[in-house]
C-alpha positions, 0 to 999 in steps of 0.5 A: 500499499502506498504511503499516501493511501495508508495515511489517508486510511490511518487518519480516519481510524478511531484508534490508530494503534497497532496491537503487537502480540508477541508470544501469542499462541494459536489456541489464544488467537481467535479470542484475542482478536475478537477482544481487541476488535471489540475494544476498537483495534484494527491493526493486529501483529503477530511477531514471527518469533511467537509460537505457530505464528502463521497459524495465529495469523490465519485464525485471526484473519478468520475473526477479523475478516474485512473489519480490520488488518492482521499481519506479522511482525519481526519480518526479516526476509522476503521469503517470510513475506510470502509466508505471511502473505500465503496465510492471509496476512496483510501487514509486514512489520519489521524491527529494521529497514531492509529494502528488499523486504519492503520492496517485496511487500510493496510489490505484493500489495501489502502494508510495510511498516519497517523499523528505523532510527536514523534519517538515512534509514527513514529515506532508504525505507521510503524510497523502497516503498514503505507504507509507514515508518516505525520509530523503534525502539521509541525509548531511544526515539523521544518526542524531540527526536520524532519532532526532528523527523517530522520536519523532514519526513514527507507528511504523507508518510506516517510515523508510528513510535513502538517500544515502551508506549504506556496507556498514558495520555500525557506520553502519547499527546507529547508524541503526537504533538511532535508529529507522530501519527499513532503508535504500536503497543507491545508488552504494555498491552500483551505479554505471553501467557496473560489472561484474556480478561487482562488483555481486554482490561489493558486494551481498554486502558489504551483506548481511554488514554487515546481518547484523552490524548486526542481531546 
């Protein structure tokens, strides 16, 4: 998906957050997807270093249908892009900037969100066809640094801090005021083995924090 099309769609999202479900199992996948949809999430990521991730992605796609997007994180190779596409995945999210992975994702018409930490990586990703840029890890990409990225990265390219984002409207607002377009949520939202009741509780906390941030 082109960055222009992605950001147009993304800016219409009532909850512009990506749920990162590292460590989720196929047994939990469908229920987790249903809970997250109920809480307003529409972008669900299963990192490939989770147990049987492709099976979980396929199960989540059955639940989500046309109501959202499901895909993989920690995608490092072109071969992994193909595997995710074959099981119905729509998102290809990486911790790094690999132009070959980005180009192949774009060729398949999927959403590409590579991880970047420097201006050189940012523009390399954009040139390769990234749909959006994942500012990772956000612990090292502060709002001040995000503002510097936003000054040079084209406005049609979404910037999404990922890493250490808490259900805290003050933290979220500081990034949004610096030019971020949303967030990816990892351990603050989901941890392997947690109950589905706790996932719902955390998802609702992020929903509330976003609403306060957006006010």
